[in-house]
N, C-alpha and C positions, 0 to 999 in steps of 0.2 A: 793455600789456593782457594779453598772453600770459603774462607772469610772474605776474600776479594770478590768472589762471585756473589756472595750474599750482599755485600756492600753495593755492588753494581746493580743487582736486582732491586734493592731498596731505592737507589737513586732513580732507576727506571720508573718505579711505581710512583715516586714523588713527582717526577717530571710529567707523567701521564696525568696525575691528579691536578697539578698546577695548570697544565695546558688545557685540560678539559674545562676548568673554571674560567680560564681566559677566553676560550671559545664561546662559552655560554654568556659571557659578559660583553663580547664584541659582536657588533653587527656588520652588515655590509649594505651598501647602497645598490648592490647588484641584484636585481630581482631574479636572475636566472640561477642564483646559487641557493640551494636548498639547505645548506648547512651540513650536508652529508659528504663525507670524504671517502675516498676509495679504500682506505685502510681501517683496520680495527685497533682498538686500544691494546690488544694483545700483540699486534705487529709493532706498535710503537714501543711497548715494553721490551720486546725482543730486540728491536732496532737499537734501543738505548745501549744494550749490552754489546751488540755488534759495533756500533759507532764508537763507544768508549774504547773498545779493544783494537780497532783498526783505523779510525778516522780522526778521533779527537785530538791526537797529538799535533795534527796539522790544521784541522778545521775548528778546533776549540771544543770543549766539553758540551757546550750547548749550541754547537754549529755556528757560533758567533764570529768565527775567524780568529786569527792570532796576530794580525798586523793592522796598523791604523789605515793604510791605504792599499787594498788588495789590487788596485789597478796600476800601481806604480811598480815598474820592473825592479827586481833585485839586482845587486851588483853583477851577478853572473848573467844577467839578461833575461832570466826566467821571471814569470809572474808568481807571486805568493799564492797559497791556497785561498780561495775566496770564502767568505762566510756563506753558509748554506741555509741560514735562518730566515731567508726572505728579504734580507737587506742588500743582497747582491744580485747577480744575474741568473742564478740557478732556476728561478721560476720562469724564465724565458724559454726553458727547454722542456720538451715533452719527456715523459717517463722513459721512453725508448732511448732517448739521447743520454739521459742520466745513467741508465743501465750501461750504455755503450762506454761512457767515460769511466764508470766503475770497472768495467771489464778490461778496457784497453789502457786506462790511465790518462793523464793529462799532458803528456809530453808533446803530442801533436798540437795542443792548444797553447803551448808556450809555458807550461808548468813543469813540475817535477813528479807529479803523482804517479806512482806505479800502478800497473793494472792488477786487479783483484780477481780476474777471471778464474784462476785456478786456486784462489785462496778462499773465496766465499761461494756458497751455493746460491741458487736463484732466490730462495726464500730469505736468506740473510741479506742479499742485496736489496730486495723489496722492503725488508724490515728497516734497513738503514735509511732508505729514502722516506719511509713512513715516519721515522724518528725526526729527521730534520724538517720534513714538511709540516709536522705537527707544531713547529714553531712559527709557521707562516700565519699571518692574520687571515681572516676570512676574505678580506678584499684581495690580498695577494693570491690566495688559493683560487678565488673566483676568476681572477685574471689569467691564471695558469690554465684553468679549465677552458676558458674562452679561446686560448691559443692552442688548444688541442692537447692539453697536458697529459691526459690518460692514454694517449696513443703511444 
């Protein structure tokens, strides 16, 4: 088990380093975005572990999703888990709604995601959000902020 945790921690550190390099290379045409995000590198690293252990099986290890079209209903009528990497609709929702979906699950939204209210503590939920938001481009993040994202 310690070997698995060490591997996940190494993965988290690599992800943080890669994402930091990408953020430094990418700009945004949005003058209201200062480049500062609400989360820290430590939260992203912690979130990588939380995400890999609780979310990756459905949303993909890099929050990229696991199906080609997340908007197309599955045979049972439910929607598949969407990508959370900025390529789907997660950035349209403020942090409070993201927390609500983590807590209550996605059944009311047409999905199958279980609620994690009693599984994860508040810091773990925020860390998971930090992890997948770290994949968002500066432009997507700036748009999220303009829509009231930190609320």
